[in-house]
ZAMARGU-4260 file (C-alpha; in steps of 0.2 Angstrom, whole numbers, plus 5000, padded with zeros to 4 digits):
<rodrens>
0) 5000/5000/5000 | 5007/5017/4995 | 5004/5033/5006 | 4992/5040/4994 | 4982/5024/4994
5) 4981/5024/5013 | 4976/5043/5012 | 4962/5039/5000 | 4956/5023/5008 | 4955/5028/5026
10) 4953/5047/5025 | 4945/5050/5009 | 4957/5063/5002 | 4965/5062/4985 | 4981/5072/4989
15) 4992/5078/5003 | 4993/5095/5010 | 5010/5104/5008 | 5024/5095/5017 | 5014/5080/5023
20) 5021/5069/5009 | 5039/5074/5013 | 5036/5070/5032 | 5028/5053/5028 | 5042/5048/5016
25) 5055/5053/5030 | 5046/5042/5043 | 5044/5027/5031 | 5063/5028/5027 | 5066/5025/5046
30) 5073/5042/5050 | 5070/5052/5066 | 5060/5067/5060 | 5055/5084/5067 | 5040/5092/5058
35) 5036/5110/5060 | 5019/5114/5054 | 5008/5129/5058 | 4992/5126/5068 | 4979/5117/5056
40) 4992/5111/5045 | 4986/5092/5046 | 4999/5085/5059 | 4989/5069/5063 | 4990/5063/5045
45) 5009/5063/5046 | 5009/5049/5058 | 4992/5040/5054 | 4996/5037/5036 | 5014/5030/5038
50) 5008/5019/5052 | 4994/5011/5041 | 5006/5009/5027 | 5018/5000/5039 | 5004/4989/5046
55) 4999/4984/5029 | 5017/4979/5024 | 5023/4972/5040 | 5011/4967/5054 | 5026/4966/5066
60) 5027/4985/5065 | 5008/4989/5065 | 5007/5000/5080 | 5011/5019/5083 | 5013/5025/5101
65) 5006/5043/5101 | 5012/5054/5116 | 5001/5069/5119 | 4997/5079/5134 | 4978/5081/5134
70) 4966/5067/5139 | 4952/5076/5130 | 4962/5076/5114 | 4966/5058/5115 | 4948/5053/5117
75) 4943/5064/5102 | 4957/5056/5091 | 4953/5039/5096 | 4934/5041/5093 | 4938/5049/5076
80) 4949/5035/5071 | 4936/5022/5077 | 4923/5030/5066 | 4934/5028/5051 | 4936/5009/5055
85) 4953/5011/5062 | 4957/5002/5079 | 4964/5014/5092 | 4966/5014/5111 | 4971/5026/5124
90) 4979/5024/5141 | 4979/5038/5154 | 4978/5042/5172 | 4961/5039/5180 | 4958/5023/5170
95) 4956/5007/5180 | 4969/4994/5180 | 4958/4982/5171 | 4954/4994/5157 | 4972/4998/5155
100) 4977/4980/5154 | 4963/4977/5141 | 4969/4992/5131 | 4987/4985/5131 | 4981/4967/5127
105) 4971/4973/5112 | 4987/4982/5105 | 4997/4966/5108 | 4985/4953/5101 | 4972/4963/5091
110) 4972/4973/5075 | 4976/4989/5084 | 4986/5003/5075 | 4987/5017/5088 | 4990/5018/5106
115) 4988/5036/5114 | 4996/5039/5130 | 5001/5054/5141 | 5020/5057/5144 | 5016/5054/5163
120) 5011/5036/5158 | 5029/5033/5152 | 5035/5034/5170 | 5026/5018/5175 | 5038/5003/5175
125) 5023/4991/5172 | 5018/5001/5157 | 5036/5001/5150 | 5037/4982/5152 | 5022/4980/5142
130) 5027/4993/5129 | 5043/4982/5125 | 5032/4968/5120 | 5021/4978/5108 | 5023/4978/5089
135) 5028/4996/5088 | 5033/5004/5072 | 5033/5022/5076 | 5033/5034/5091 | 5024/5050/5087
140) 5027/5065/5099 | 5014/5078/5098 | 5017/5096/5105 | 5035/5091/5105 | 5041/5109/5111
145) 5035/5103/5128 | 5051/5093/5129 | 5063/5108/5128 | 5068/5117/5143 | 5069/5133/5132
150) 5052/5130/5125 | 5037/5141/5131 | 5028/5126/5139 | 5041/5115/5146 | 5035/5099/5154
155) 5048/5088/5163 | 5037/5072/5160 | 5041/5073/5141 | 5059/5069/5146 | 5053/5051/5149
160) 5052/5048/5130 | 5071/5046/5128 | 5071/5033/5141 | 5057/5023/5132 | 5067/5024/5116
165) 5080/5013/5124 | 5066/4999/5125 | 5062/5001/5106 | 5079/5005/5099 | 5075/5002/5081
170) 5059/5013/5081 | 5060/5030/5073 | 5052/5045/5081 | 5041/5058/5073 | 5041/5074/5083
175) 5027/5087/5079 | 5025/5105/5084 | 5017/5121/5078 | 5029/5133/5086 | 5048/5132/5089
180) 5062/5144/5089 | 5079/5139/5081 | 5085/5136/5099 | 5070/5125/5104 | 5072/5115/5087
185) 5090/5110/5092 | 5084/5105/5110 | 5070/5094/5104 | 5081/5084/5093 | 5094/5082/5107
190) 5081/5078/5121 | 5073/5065/5110 | 5090/5057/5105 | 5088/5059/5087 | 5101/5048/5077
195) 5104/5063/5066 | 5096/5080/5064 | 5082/5080/5052 | 5070/5095/5052 | 5056/5097/5039
200) 5047/5113/5041 | 5032/5122/5032 | 5033/5141/5032 | 5024/5149/5046 | 5017/5162/5033
205) 4998/5163/5033 | 4992/5171/5017 | 4974/5173/5023 | 4978/5179/5041 | 4978/5197/5045
210) 4988/5203/5061 | 4982/5218/5070 | 4987/5227/5086 | 4973/5239/5092 | 4979/5251/5105
215) 4965/5255/5118 | 4961/5259/5136 | 4943/5252/5135 | 4946/5234/5130 | 4928/5228/5134
220) 4921/5240/5122 | 4934/5236/5109 | 4930/5218/5110 | 4911/5222/5107 | 4915/5234/5093
225) 4926/5221/5084 | 4914/5207/5086 | 4900/5218/5079 | 4910/5222/5063 | 4918/5205/5059
230) 4904/5192/5057 | 4907/5173/5061 | 4914/5162/5074 | 4926/5170/5086 | 4938/5166/5101
235) 4943/5179/5114 | 4958/5174/5124 | 4960/5181/5142 | 4973/5178/5156 | 4962/5171/5170
240) 4946/5162/5174 | 4937/5176/5182 | 4939/5188/5168 | 4933/5174/5156 | 4917/5173/5165
245) 4915/5192/5168 | 4918/5196/5150 | 4907/5183/5143 | 4893/5188/5154 | 4896/5207/5150
250) 4895/5203/5131 | 4879/5194/5133 | 4871/5208/5144 | 4876/5221/5132 | 4874/5212/5115
255) 4863/5197/5117 | 4865/5193/5098 | 4884/5189/5101 | 4879/5173/5110 | 4895/5171/5121
260) 4900/5157/5133 | 4916/5156/5144 | 4928/5142/5145 | 4942/5137/5157 | 4950/5122/5166
265) 4939/5125/5181 | 4924/5119/5173 | 4919/5100/5173 | 4923/5089/5159 | 4905/5088/5154
270) 4903/5108/5154 | 4919/5110/5144 | 4914/5097/5131 | 4896/5104/5130 | 4902/5122/5127
275) 4916/5117/5115 | 4903/5106/5105 | 4890/5120/5105 | 4904/5133/5098 | 4910/5120/5085
280) 4892/5118/5079 | 4890/5136/5078 | 4876/5137/5091 | 4888/5148/5101 | 4896/5162/5091
285) 4909/5168/5104 | 4920/5158/5116 | 4929/5168/5129 | 4943/5157/5136 | 4959/5155/5145
290) 4973/5146/5136 | 4965/5129/5142 | 4954/5131/5126 | 4960/5127/5108 | 4972/5113/5108
295) 4965/5099/5096 | 4950/5109/5091 | 4945/5106/5073 | 4935/5121/5067 | 4940/5128/5051
300) 4929/5143/5050 | 4935/5154/5064 | 4935/5172/5058 | 4943/5181/5072 | 4954/5177/5087
305) 4956/5192/5099 | 4969/5193/5113 | 4962/5203/5127 | 4978/5202/5137 | 4996/5201/5132
310) 5002/5183/5131 | 5019/5179/5139 | 5028/5175/5123 | 5026/5175/5104 | 5025/5156/5103
315) 5009/5155/5112 | 5002/5170/5103 | 5006/5163/5086 | 4998/5146/5090 | 4982/5154/5097
320) 4981/5167/5084 | 4983/5153/5071 | 4967/5145/5076 | 4958/5158/5065 | 4955/5155/5046
325) 4960/5137/5044 | 4948/5136/5029 | 4959/5148/5019 | 4947/5162/5020 | 4951/5179/5027
330) 4953/5179/5045 | 4959/5191/5059 | 4971/5190/5074 | 4968/5205/5085 | 4979/5210/5100
335) 4972/5223/5111 | 4985/5234/5119 | 4985/5246/5133 | 5004/5252/5133 | 5006/5258/5151
340) 4994/5244/5159 | 5001/5230/5149 | 5019/5234/5151 | 5016/5235/5170 | 5007/5218/5170
345) 5022/5211/5160 | 5034/5217/5173 | 5024/5209/5187 | 5022/5193/5177 | 5041/5191/5178
350) 5042/5193/5197 | 5026/5182/5199 | 5034/5168/5188 | 5051/5169/5196 | 5050/5173/5214
355) 5066/5174/5225 | 5074/5157/5228 | 5071/5160/5247 | 5053/5160/5244 | 5053/5145/5233
360) 5062/5135/5247 | 5049/5142/5259 | 5035/5136/5248 | 5043/5118/5247 | 5044/5116/5266
365) 5027/5124/5270 | 5019/5112/5257 | 5027/5097/5264 | 5021/5102/5282 | 5003/5105/5275
370) 5003/5088/5267 | 5011/5081/5283 | 5027/5073/5275 | 5041/5071/5286 | 5060/5073/5281
375) 5066/5058/5272 | 5049/5051/5267 | 5035/5053/5254 | 5044/5046/5239 | 5031/5040/5226
380) 5016/5047/5236 | 5002/5057/5227 | 4992/5070/5234 | 4977/5081/5229 | 4981/5099/5234
385) 4968/5112/5238 | 4978/5127/5234 | 4966/5139/5242 | 4968/5130/5259 | 4987/5128/5257
390) 4989/5147/5254 | 4977/5152/5267 | 4983/5141/5281 | 5002/5143/5277 | 5000/5162/5273
395) 5007/5161/5255 | 5003/5172/5240 | 4993/5162/5228 | 5001/5166/5211 | 5019/5165/5217
400) 5015/5149/5225 | 5009/5141/5209 | 5025/5147/5201 | 5036/5140/5215 | 5028/5123/5214
405) 5031/5123/5195 | 5050/5128/5197 | 5051/5114/5210 | 5044/5102/5197 | 5057/5107/5185
410) 5071/5105/5198 | 5065/5087/5201 | 5059/5088/5219 | 5040/5086/5215 | 5028/5083/5200
415) 5015/5097/5202 | 5000/5096/5190 | 4990/5112/5190 | 4974/5107/5181 | 4974/5088/5185
420) 4957/5080/5182 | 4952/5066/5194 | 4940/5053/5187 | 4924/5048/5197 | 4926/5034/5209
425) 4913/5022/5216 | 4913/5008/5229 | 4898/4997/5232 | 4894/4992/5251 | 4878/4982/5249
430) 4880/4964/5243 | 4870/4960/5227 | 4858/4948/5236 | 4853/4962/5249 | 4849/4975/5236
435) 4831/4969/5234 | 4828/4976/5252 | 4831/4994/5246 | 4817/4997/5235 | 4828/5003/5221
440) 4821/5012/5205 | 4824/5003/5189 | 4837/5015/5184 | 4846/5013/5200 | 4846/4994/5199
445) 4852/4994/5181 | 4866/5006/5185 | 4872/4995/5200 | 4871/4980/5189 | 4882/4988/5176
450) 4895/4993/5189 | 4895/4976/5197 | 4898/4968/5180 | 4911/4980/5174 | 4922/4982/5189
455) 4927/4966/5198 | 4935/4975/5213 | 4921/4987/5216 | 4916/4979/5233 | 4933/4980/5241
460) 4939/4997/5235 | 4935/5013/5226 | 4936/5010/5207 | 4938/5023/5194 | 4922/5023/5183
465) 4918/5031/5166 | 4899/5028/5168 | 4897/5045/5178 | 4900/5056/5162 | 4882/5061/5161
470) 4872/5072/5173 | 4858/5059/5174 | 4871/5045/5179 | 4879/5057/5191 | 4862/5061/5200
475) 4858/5042/5201 | 4875/5039/5210 | 4872/5054/5222 | 4855/5046/5226 | 4863/5029/5230
480) 4877/5037/5240 | 4864/5047/5251 | 4856/5030/5255 | 4873/5022/5260 | 4873/5009/5246
485) 4889/5016/5238 | 4903/5028/5241 | 4904/5041/5227 | 4918/5053/5224 | 4913/5064/5209
490) 4924/5070/5195 | 4934/5085/5199 | 4947/5097/5192 | 4961/5102/5204 | 4979/5102/5208
495) 4989/5086/5211 | 5007/5084/5218 | 5017/5068/5217 | 5033/5066/5227 | 5047/5062/5215
500) 5060/5063/5229 | 5059/5060/5248 | 5057/5077/5257 | 5074/5086/5258 | 5080/5096/5273
505) 5087/5109/5260 | 5084/5111/5242 | 5096/5117/5228 | 5091/5127/5212 | 5104/5126/5199
510) 5108/5141/5188 | 5101/5130/5173 | 5084/5128/5183 | 5082/5146/5189 | 5093/5160/5182
515) 5095/5154/5164 | 5076/5151/5162 | 5072/5167/5170 | 5083/5176/5158 | 5074/5167/5143
520) 5057/5171/5151 | 5061/5189/5152 | 5068/5189/5134 | 5052/5180/5127 | 5041/5193/5137
525) 5051/5207/5130 | 5049/5201/5112 | 5030/5200/5115 | 5030/5218/5122 | 5040/5224/5107
530) 5029/5216/5095 | 5014/5225/5102 | 5023/5241/5105 | 5031/5244/5088 | 5022/5252/5073
535) 5036/5253/5060 | 5038/5235/5054 | 5027/5222/5047 | 5019/5211/5060 | 5020/5195/5051
540) 5039/5199/5046 | 5042/5200/5065 | 5033/5184/5069 | 5042/5174/5055 | 5059/5181/5060
545) 5056/5176/5078 | 5054/5158/5071 | 5069/5159/5060 | 5062/5164/5044 | 5073/5180/5041
550) 5069/5183/5023 | 5050/5185/5023 | 5043/5199/5013 | 5031/5212/5020 | 5013/5205/5021
555) 5004/5220/5015 | 4989/5216/5026 | 4993/5219/5044 | 4989/5236/5053 | 5007/5242/5051
560) 5008/5238/5032 | 4990/5246/5029 | 4995/5262/5039 | 5011/5264/5029 | 5002/5261/5013
565) 4989/5274/5018 | 5002/5287/5022 | 5011/5284/5006 | 4995/5286/4996 | 4990/5302/5005
570) 5007/5311/5006
</rodrens>
C-alpha cells in the first residue's frame, strides 16, 4: 500500500497538503523526524498514514505510540479513528487497572494501530514492560516543544520519552509542533535522542491571516466593537478564569446577539465538552477562554481570534492566533494593547513567575508540612492539593506559590499538575443479594448491575468509573450514596502533587533551573511587548523572523503595512 492509497482509503482525500508527503516519506525511510507545521496544517495525517502503510506491509510494526498531553484530545482522536474503522486505544491516568490491561492486550493481540498515552504514563515501570512487547513501528510525539527546557511550555514528563526509546531501539520518532524557535528545534532533537538531525518545516506564513494590534484603554468596548464588525465564529483569549466569565457575561448583557460562553479548566469535563461542541456547531458564536481552550480543536471557519491580554511569549500568541482561518478564507488575529497597563502587567508577570529562591524554598517546606510529609519520606506518594487551603493556612501568596511549585517540578523535587482531572470513583457496600431490600428504582438497579459487571473489585475498594460522564448518571450515583449503598467521589478538576523525591531538609536550584530560564522568560516577554509596542515593521515579518524565517517579505495586510500604505498614498 502506498501513502496516497492509505490517504484515500482511510481518510477520503486524494492528495496531501504541503509538506505532509515529505514528512511521511521521511518516517517510512526510518529516519527520526522533526516536523514543524503551523496550527491546522494536518499534523495527525503525518503519523496516521505511515503507520497504516507499515501495518499493511509488516504486521510486526503495525502500532504507533502517540504521546500527547491532553486526555480530551486523546479521546477525540481515538473516537475519530474508530469512526473511520481504524482500531485505536488510549491509556491515561484515572483509568482502572483492568481497562488499561485490556487496552494494552488489544494492542498486543488485536488489529490495533494506535495507542495514545500521556507522557506521565511513560514513567510507569509496568507500562514500560508491556510497551517492550508491543509491535511498535513508530513513536509520534505531539506538542514536541514541551520537551525543551527553552520552549514556552516545558513539561519535565516529556523527558521520559528518551528513556522509552531505549526499549524500542529500532523505532523511529516523529516529533510534531506548531511553534519552535531555532534554539528549541535543536533542543527537541537532542532531548529525543535523534540519530541525526532531520527537520522538515512548512513556512509559518499565513496568506489569509491578518495581524492587527489595536491600542485601547477600553478593552471591553473594543471587543464588542470588533465582534459587531467582523461576522462569524470567534475566540477571545484572556489571562484568567474570572475575567473569562465576567467578559462573557458582560458581552451577553450588552449584546445578546453575540451569544457568548466562557471556558476554562475549572469547569467540569461535561461543561467543557458541551460548550466546545456548541461553539463548534455554531450554536455559540463567541467563546471567551483561557489558554485551556483550543488545543486539538477542529473548526476551520473561525473568523477572528482576539487577545484581550498580552500573552507571555510570541510562541503561544502565534499558536492561538493561528486557530483563525484554517479554511483559507480571510481571518483576523487582533491583539488589544494598553501600553502603560500591559507593560506594568508584563513586569509583574516576571516577578510572579520567578519569585526569589528563598521564597521557593519556603513554599517547598510549607507544602510538605501542609501535606504532613516528614523529612526523608514521601517518595512516590500522590496528593490532591487544595491550593486555596494551602495558601490560606500557610499564609502564602497564591500566584507566586503556583510558580514556585512549577519551578520545584522542573528541579525534580516534585511533580505538580495544576489542572489535574480526577476521574469519578465508586465503591459498592451492599451485597447483590441484599439489594432487593432497598426498593431501588429501575434506573438505580440497572446502573448498579452495570457497575458490578464492569468492575470486579468494586466491593473492596474505590474504582475509577467512566459511567458517571452524564448528569443523569451522576444524579443516580448521588442518590445511591445518600442512601449508604455506595461511596461516590465525583469527577473534579484540581491540583495534584506527586513526590518524585523524599522530602529534603534543603533544596538546591541550579543556575540552569532558575537564572537561565528566568533570563529566557524575560527575553520572550520582552519580544512579546516589542511586537505589540512597535508600529514601524510588518507584524508577520516580526513573527516569522522570531521563528527563524529571516527573509520573509512584508505581508501588506497587517495594521502596520496598511497604515504605511495609507500614508504613502495620502502624502
